[in-house]
Every structure is written in structure tokens, then in C-alpha cells.
C-alpha positions, 0 to 999 in steps of 0.5 A, a space after each residue: 368477749 371470748 370470740 374478741 379475745 382470741 382474734 385479738 391474739 391471732 392478730 398479734 402473732 400474725 402482726 409479729 410474725 409479719 414484722 419478722 418476715 419484713 425485717 428480713 426482706 428489707 435486711 436482704 434488699 439492703 445487703 444486696 444492694 449494699 453489696 452491689 453498691 460497694 462493688 459498683 458505685 460506692 466508695 468505700 469512704 462512703 459506706 460508714 453511714 449505709 452501714 450505720 444506717 443498716 445495722 441501726 435499722 437492724 436493731 430497730 427491728 430486732 428490738 420491735 421483734 422482741 418488743 412484740 414477742 414480749 407482748 405477744 406472751 402478755 397477751 396470751 396470759 391475759 388471753 388465759 385470764 379473759 377465758 376464765 373470766 368468761 367462763 365465770 362471767 357466762 354462769 353469772 350471766 345465766 343466772 341474771 338471764 334467769 332473774 331478767 326473765 322473772 322478773 319481766 314474767 312478774 311485771 305488771 307492764 307489758 314488754 316487747 322487745 324487737 330484734 335488728 330485724 324488726 321482729 318480734 323477739 319477746 312478748 312478756 307474761 303480763 301481755 296475756 295477762 292484760 288483753 287475754 290473748 296468748 302468743 299462739 292466738 296471735 300466731 293463728 290470727 295475724 289479724 289478731 292485733 290489729 282488730 282488738 285495736 279501737 277503730 279510732 287508735 288503729 292508724 296511730 297504733 300502725 305508725 307508732 309500731 312500723 317505727 319499731 320495725 325500722 328500729 326506731 324508737 320514738 321519744 313520745 309515749 302513745 296510748 292505744 285504747 283496746 278490747 280485751 278478750 272480756 271486751 272491757 276496755 284497756 288502756 295501755 301507754 307505749 314507751 320505746 327505747 333502742 338496745 345498743 351494742 357496746 360499740 353503740 350499734 342498734 341491735 333491737 328496741 324495747 317498748 313497754 306498755 303500762 296498763 293505764 285503764 284505772 287511771 284513765 277511768 279516774 280521769 274520765 270519772 272526773 272529767 264526767 264528774 267536773 262536767 256532772 257538777 257544771 251540769 249541776 250548778 247550772 240546774 241549780 241556777 235555773 231552778 233559782 233564777 228561772 220563772 217558775 213557768 219556763 224553769 222545766 223546759 229550762 232545764 230539760 234543754 240543758 239536758 238535751 244539749 248534754 246527752 245530744 238528744 233531740 226530744 225529751 220529756 221532764 215530768 213531776 208526780 201530783 198527788 194525785 199520782 198523774 204525771 205531770 210534763 209541763 216540759 214537753 220539748 217544742 219538737 215532741 208537742 209541734 210534731 206529736 198528731 195524736 188526738 187529744 194529747 196532753 201532758 198529764 198522763 194519770 197512773 191507769 196511763 202510765 205503760 211503756 219504757 217510762 211507765 216502767 221506770 216509773 212504776 219500777 223506780 229504775 232507769 230503762 233504756 232501748 236504742 231499738 227503735 220504738 212501736 209508737 201508736 199513729 201520729 206519734 214522732 218516731 222513737 228510734 232510741 230513748 232513756 228513762 230514769 225517774 226521780 225517786 226521792 225517800 223511796 217515792 218515784 216523784 217525777 221522770 226525766 227521759 230523752 231521746 233520738 240521740 244521734 247514735 246509741 245511748 252509752 253507758 256514760 249517758 245513762 250515768 249522766 242521766 242517772 246523776 242528774 236524776 239523783 241530784 234533782 230529785 232533792 231539788 224537785 220534792 223541795 220545789 213541789 212542797 213549796 208549790 203545794 204549801 203554796 197551794 195549801 196556803 192558797 187554799 188554807 187562806 180560802 177556807 179560812 175565808 170561807 171557815 170565817 164565813 161558817 164560822 160567823 154564821 154557826 157562831 151567830 146561828 149557835 143554839 148554845 150561848 157564846 162568850 169570848 173571854 179574854 183570859 188575862 183581863 176576863 173582859 168579853 170580846 165577842 158574843 152571839 145572838 143566843 147568848 144575848 137572848 139568854 141574858 137579856 142583853 144586846 152585844 154591845 153591852 155583853 161586849 163591854 163586860 166582864 166575866 164578874 158582871 154576870 154571875 151572883 156574888 155568892 159565886 163569883 170567887 168559885 167561878 174565877 177559880 174555874 175560869 182560871 183552872 180552864 184558861 190553864 186547860 185543867 178543865 173544859 166544863 163548869 157545870 150548874 153555874 148561876 148566871 144573872 140575866 139583865 133583868 136580875 133573875 138567875 138562870 143556871 147554864 153548864 159552862 164548856 170551854 174551849 182555849 184559842 187564840 185571837 189577836 194574839 190574844 189568849 182567849 176563853 170561849 164559853 158555851 153556855 147551855 141552859 140547864 134551868 128546864 133541865 133542872 126542872 125536869 130532874 126536880 119532876 124526875 126525882 118526885 117520880 121516882 119516889 112516887 114510883 116507889 110509893 106507887 109499887 107499894 101500892 099497886 102490889 097491896 091493892 092488887 092483892 087486897 082487890 081479890 081479898 075484898 071480892 070475897 069478903 064483900 060478896 059474901 057480905 051481899 049475899 048474907 045480907 040477902 038471906 038475912 030478914 030486916 030485922 036480924 040482929 046480924 043484918 047491921 053487923 054485916 051491914 059495917 063489913 059491907 060498908 067497909 069493904 066499900 070504902 076499902 075497894 074505893 082505896 083500892 081503886 085510888 090506889 091503883 090509879 095511883 100506881 099506873 098499873 097495867 096489864 101489859 106489866 106481867 111477871 114475865 117479861 121482855 127485857 129488851 122492851 124494859 129497857 127500851 121504855 126506860 131508855 128515854 127516861 134515862 137520857 134525860 136523867 144521866 146528862 148530855 156527857 155521857 154517850 149512852 148506848 143500848 146493845 138488845 140481844 135479838 130473839 131475847 128469852 122471857 124473865 120472870 121478875 116484877 117489872 117496876 123492880 127490873 126498871 128500878 134495878 136498871 134505874 139505880 145502876 145507870 145512875 151510879 154509872 152516871 156518878 161514876 164518870 163525871 167528865 162524862 163517858 160512854 153507858 152501855 145497856 146490853 142484854 143476851 141469852 147466855 148458858 151457864 155451866 157447870 164450870 161457871 157455877 163452881 167460880 161463882 156462889 150461888 150460881 145454878 147452872 142452867 139457861 138465863 137472861 143476861 142484863 149489862 150495865 157497863 160505863 168507862 168511868 173511874 172503876 173500883 179497887 178489890 176492896 170497893 169490890 168486895 162490899 159493893 153490895 154491903 147495905 150502907 155502904 158508899 163512896 160518895 160523900 157525906 150527903 150524897 148516896 144513902 148506900 142502899 142504892 146496890 143493895 136493893 139491887 142485890 136483894 131484887 135480883 136474889 129474890 127473882 132468882 137470879 144473880 149479879 156480879 160485878 167487873 172493874 178495873 181502877 181508870 178502866 171502867 165498871 160492869 154489872 152483869 145480871 143473870 135472870 133465869 129464862 122462863 118459858 110461861 107467863 105468870 099472875 095471881 089465881 083468880 078469885 075463887 066464887 060459886 058455880 058449878 063448873 069452875 076452874 083454877 087454870 087455863 088447861 083446867 078450863 080447856 079440859 072442862 070445856 071439853 067435857 062439857 055436853 052442854 052448851 056454855 053461854 059464859 065463860 067468866 075468867 081473869 085477864 091474867 091465869 096462871 098459866 096462860 093469858 085470859 085472851 089466849 084462853 078464849 081463843 083457843 075455846 073460840 074452836 070448840 065453843 063458837 057460841 060462847 060469850 066472854 065477860 073478862 076481870 081483873 083487879 087492874 083498871 079497865 083503862 089500864 087494860 084497854 090502853 095498853 092494848 091487851 083488851 079491845 075496846 069492845 070487850 066486856 069487862 069488869 073490874 075487881 072487886 065487883 059486888 054479886 049485883 054488878 057482876 049479875 048486871 054485867 053478866 045480864 049485859 053480855 048474854 044480851 048482847 054480842 058475842 064477846 071474844 
């Protein structure tokens, strides 16, 4: 502006001087012309117009000069004012330039300014931020600008900036794709505009490059999403409309087209873990020459890119050629994507041999398809499996019906199926027909009311209703009337079923008439066992006494003369002894006492012996389990009493489980220490044998446990128990030197633990004393006596059971010292019992107590006259 104003002033000044000079020259020329004309040509009368013209011309020139001078003065004033404005504007321009530089430096878009020569005059910092390259990078590498442009866009960029260099601003924007320093793709949209001077002259070009990468990525994502959606829709259409045998192939073909791939696999994982590939593309199957090729791949064969994809549940891909076995189609590049549903790999999608490398967009498309198809595939597999299961179920149902009919008809239990609402029988099996004496047709025309006595009918119908409501499943000991009018007793277990849309009650009839008879026998046996225990104990001790009484009576009778007044009295005593001996023989036969029931017992043997009887007593709804301990120690206790303990505890356990349960009898060796003794009154520390009887019944509260051993205390209904059972158990245990404890919780069950001291010796009654020069009262004393005796011992008479050892053991130990000694056994038990239970051989000499001196002498003669016994 300042340069332009000074030029204008100089121009005006020069113009004014020129006008004055021209005016002067014209005036001089005219004056000379006028004088010449005056002098030579013009007459005086012609001089006035000329003089007027000259005067007017001079006046005009004078006025113009004055005007020019005035204009020049004003122009000089304007120049001064402009110079002052120019100084102020220059400062303002400096501030604007700085503001502009700041704004351009902070701009998000790259700004390029080309000067009038077409060279780059300015590049803002955004260019470096967007592409990552500084101006120095471009100066050092002139080819950098072209090299970072995608090859497809280089020609387009060259044409665009060639126009810029010619100061042409293309009217339409252009988008160029770059790779920034990080290798990421960047989209720049360029818009150009010319820079004009005040007079409209093009003095440069402004180019703004806006980073539209995010927009293009969003557009690409939207396009890809729409494309994926179209793929998804087509896949859904395939799965919905294409026949089952073609659906996998059609879906794979669509995916191959979408990814421009030559080969592919679309498979699913079977329940057994095998990959089934029903959609191997035809090229794969036709060109693959591997022997025994298959579309089923067991899990142990999963390997390579697709196996890893399934095992790791993630995508694997490679754009490098694969190493494949001979005969396999060549694989140049491939992508394997697992179909994962709820964390489980359920299928595989694999494509291969695209003409170019697989890119992120291909992988993204496949993963999107896999993610979309996973729930569809799961639903289809579930449907297929349901169909298979349904077919299997139908087949199984047919088989089940066949088996049911076989079981129903062949069941040992009688079965009646009754309608819950009408109580009429719908089905009857062969066993119930045989049990009640009716034909199947007759029973299927009858109802519940027709097979029970009138006096129990109300109870039976009430129980039937409870069973139909699911409140009960057992009606025990129900009287049932046969066709011939006789009555049997049955346990009726039930189960609810639905048949032909009707709720039915299936009744399983177990004839317990025989069991009831056996229970009666058992009760009688228990009563007799109690009497027998008493009788056997008395008879055993009484036999020892009778042996002495009868023996001395015989000796006295032999010494008295026939006329002695004492002889008659002694005969009375002898006769009474004989009658008593006969009575004890009857008692022993009644009590069935045995030599193998010594006081020293193995509890495991006792439990095993009682177990068979218990299984009949406790019933079928109680599961009896015995747990004998190995190498169990011995106990010293009356065998019948320990059997009574087990029986009483087992019966109590059965009664505590009215709905059935588990009864466990176990034995163990235990050591009760001082700490245990402190916590249990009456316990002496030491070695014990434990007998535990446990049930899963109703249990007891603390108050009941406290009184459980009190005589006559019972929790049973009136008339169902005396309250002496556990009191008896307690007394037997205490008399045997043991202890008994109860552990129970309501609803959990009860355990009784009996602790009996362990012993290491057998026990029995002492042998009867008899007159003998050489007599002993125990096995050890007999051994000592035999060792000291210097003469031969021809005969040893011994009890079968001695205080410290059995008679056979004594004989065995003496046989090495006295090999020629003969043996005669005697005992208060019957010889049949002795022989039958294996204590003595059938050839062993045996004399039953009580015996007379005569019978003893006869037996001694018999033994000494025969072979050596023992």
C-alpha cells in the first residue's frame, strides 16, 4: 500500500510539471506564430479571434496548473495519512499473521500453500501429526511423498498436484490414501482454492487436506455391516428353506463366494467329540487323494490350523503355503474359525486358497459369520439331537414296553394297576392272578373294594387315597381275599403313573403270609431260647453236682451190707439223683447247649450266626449291613446273652425305621484311654472289643437318651413294648464287665456302642473232683504233673473245657511227652453236640456228665482195651 501511494504521488507531480512545460511550449509557439502571422500574413482585423483563443488557452492552462497544484497538495496530505495508517496496519498485520499461524498450527486438517511459482510455500504442523513425517523428512527423501501413497492412488495424486503446481485449483475434492509412519491407513480429502491479489491476479493456491479416516472407517464398517447382514440373511434363509442334506453345502458355497476362496470346510462337533464335515467343498473331496479319506475326524486327530482353532477356540490363519501329506490338495493360504457357543467349540468354518492374501476384513467377515451361525448351528444340532433322541426314545419306548410287558407278566410280585379316581383295576399280571385265584379278565373288571375284607375296607381306601396323593408308598400287612374266600396277608407298595391320560396307582403285592408264619416261629423260638438259656445254665451246673451226689451214693451203696438200715435211704438218694440226671438230660436237649459256645467268643462269628435270623426279622425294607473287623480280639461273655444283645438292639433299630432304612452292625478293636475314661463314668482304660449297632431312623432327643436304659421306660405305644429290652442289654453288658453308650440325633438315626474287655484265654466250669492219686484241676497243672510223673500214664480223663485251655489242646501238648497215653473226654454237654460242632472227632472216647462209677469204669475198660484216643 505504501509503495503504491508514493508511486502515485510521483506520478501526479510529474504530470503537473509536464502540463506546465507543455503549456509554456504552446504559449511560446503560439506567440511566435502570432508575431509571424501578424508580421507576414494576418491582417489586423483577423488578429482578435486568434488573440482570444490564445488567451483562453492560456487561461485554461493556468487554471489546470492551479488545479493540478491543488490536487498535488491534497495528494501529499493523503500520502501522509496513508503512511500513518500503513504503520498502524503493519502492526495489525503482524498480529493477524501470528494469529493465523497459531490457528493453522492447531488446525486438525493439513494446510498446504503453493506460491506463484507452484512451489510449496507453507505446510502446517497438522500434516506431520497426521502422517508422521516432518518437512525435513521430505527434504531428505524427495520420493517420500509418493512412496507413502497407496499404489492405487499415486496416479490420481500426481494429476491433482500437477494442476496445483500450474496454479490451477481443481473444483472437485479428491481423496488420497496414505500409509502413515506407523503403517496405518490414512484417508485425506483435499480441497483447493486459488489465492488472488487485489487486482484479481492468481498469486498462489491454498490446499486443505481433511483427515476423513474415521469417517471412511465408519463408512467401511457400515458397508461391511450391511454386507455381513446380507450374508447373515442369506444364511438364515438357507438354514430355514434348504433341505437338511444340502444346507451345509449351500452355506459353505455362500461363504466361499463372499471370501473369494477356492476350498472350504463347514462342519460340526458331534456329542462324542468328533468333527463331522458334511460340507467339504466338492473340489476338496474330488482332488484329495489321501487313502481312506473321511468326513469324520475323531478328537485325537485334531491337528494343524483347524485342530488348533477348535482346541483353542480362536481363529488361526496363514498366508504361507502349508505342508500337507502326499495326496492332499495344496493349501497356499487358509483361515480357520471355530464356531463357539457358550464357551464350547461346536463347529468349524475353514476357507482356503484365495487368489490374494487373506486380510483383516476377510477374517472379520468369517468371525462375524461364525458368531452369527454359532447359535443357529447349536439350535439345529439340538434339534437334530432331539430328533435323534426322540427316535431313540421311541425305539427305547417300544423296547421298554416290550420289557415292561415281559417284566410285568414275569414279575414274582403280584401287580395291579388301579385308576386313582374310580379305584377300578386296569391291568393285572400273572402273579397276582395266581396269588388271588382270579383270571386276568376277572380282575380287570373288579375294583379295590372287591379284594379286601369289609372290616378293613375303610382303612384300605384311606391308605389308597394317601398313596394316590403321594403321601405314602407302602401299606404293610394288608388282608387280601382270594377268590376261594381265604385270606392272605400282603405288603402293598405303590407307585404313581399316568396311563392314557389317567392317573393310576400301581400296586406291588408281596405275599407275607409265610413271613408272618416265620415271625410267629421266631417269637416262639425267642421265648424258648430264653427258657433254654435258663435251663441250660442250671443243667450244666447241676450236672456237676449230680456227678458227685450219684457217684458217692454208688460208692456208699457198694460198701453197705444188704441189710443195713442206711441202704434204703441211700437208695432213695440214688434214685432221686437218677431222676435229676434224666431231667438235666431233657433240659440240655431242650436248650441245645454246645461245646463250641465257650465263654471266650469271637464276636464276628456271633454276628455272622445271628445275621441270617435278623434278615428275616427286620424285613425287606431295611438294608442290613455287617462290617466285621479283621483280626478281632476275643471277649469273655455268655454267647446266648451276646446274641440277645444283638437281637434286642436290631429289633429296636427296625422299629425306629418304620419307612425302612439302613441297619449297620460292626465290630472293631479299640483302646479306651484315660481321656475317654474321664468323659465316660464307669469306664476303665484298656483294650476293648466294640460292637456297634447303627440305624438311620427317627433318632432320640436328649431326654429320651437320658432314660433309655431305665427299666420299663419305652417310647412305643401301649402294648407294643415292655420297656425291658434295653434294660436287659444294659444288665448283660455290665455283668460282663463292659459298657454301653448311645449316640443319637433327631431325624439322623441312632448308634449303640457296646465295649467288652478283650481277653486272651478261654473259660469254662471246673472239672468235677474225683478220687485219684494223680489229679489236676487245670490244664497247666496236668502238664506239670505229667512232666513230674516217673511211671507210664495209661489213661487221662479230662473235661472238654478246662479253666485255662480246651481239653483237646491239653491232649495235643501231652502227646509228645506221653505218646502211648489214652484219653477219655467228659463234659456236661451232650456227646451229639460235642461231635456235631467239631470239637471232638466221632471216634473220640467221650463220657457225658453226670455219670456213675459203674459207667465210668465201663468206659475206662473200653478205652484201655481199644486204640489210643486223642
